[in-house]
C-alpha positions in Angstrom: -39.1 -27.5 11.2 -38.0 -23.8 11.2 -34.5 -22.8 10.8 -32.6 -20.6 13.3 -32.7 -17.7 10.9 -36.5 -17.9 10.5 -37.0 -17.6 14.3 -34.4 -14.8 14.4 -36.0 -12.9 11.5 -39.4 -12.9 13.3 -37.8 -11.7 16.5 -35.9 -8.9 14.7 -39.0 -7.9 12.8 -41.2 -7.7 15.8 -38.6 -6.5 18.3 -39.7 -9.3 20.7 -38.5 -12.8 21.5 -41.2 -15.0 23.0 -40.5 -17.8 25.5 -41.7 -20.2 22.8 -39.2 -18.8 20.3 -36.4 -19.1 22.9 -37.2 -22.7 23.5 -37.4 -23.3 19.8 -33.9 -21.8 19.4 -32.5 -24.0 22.2 -33.8 -27.0 20.3 -32.5 -25.9 16.9 -29.1 -25.1 18.4 -28.7 -28.8 19.3 -29.1 -29.9 15.7 -26.7 -29.2 12.8 -26.9 -25.7 11.4 -25.1 -23.6 8.8 -23.1 -20.4 8.9 -26.1 -18.3 8.0 -28.0 -19.6 11.0 -25.0 -19.0 13.3 -24.7 -15.4 12.0 -28.4 -14.9 12.5 -28.2 -16.1 16.0 -25.3 -13.8 16.8 -27.3 -10.9 15.3 -30.1 -11.8 17.6 -27.8 -11.8 20.6 -26.5 -8.4 19.7 -30.0 -7.0 19.2 -31.0 -8.4 22.7 -27.9 -6.9 24.3 -28.5 -3.5 22.8 -32.3 -3.5 23.6 -33.5 -3.7 20.0 -35.2 -7.0 20.9 -37.0 -7.5 24.2 -37.1 -11.0 25.7 -40.4 -12.2 27.2 -38.5 -14.5 29.6 -36.6 -11.5 31.1 -39.8 -9.5 31.4 -41.5 -12.4 33.3 -38.5 -12.5 35.7 -38.4 -8.7 36.2 -35.0 -8.4 34.6 -34.6 -5.1 32.9 -32.2 -3.9 30.3 
């Protein structure tokens, strides 16, 4: 199984977070994870808030940043 940081790294590299990746993150966040994964997740949240990463789920709902 992937780690949170692996999913985040792909989203940061592409600038895009797919619905599949969001669901994978939800699953991974319910299991034990380390500080590096937590820091990666926080970096992803910041990137999404600042528009550096677009979220497929928000595009589908018509929510714009």
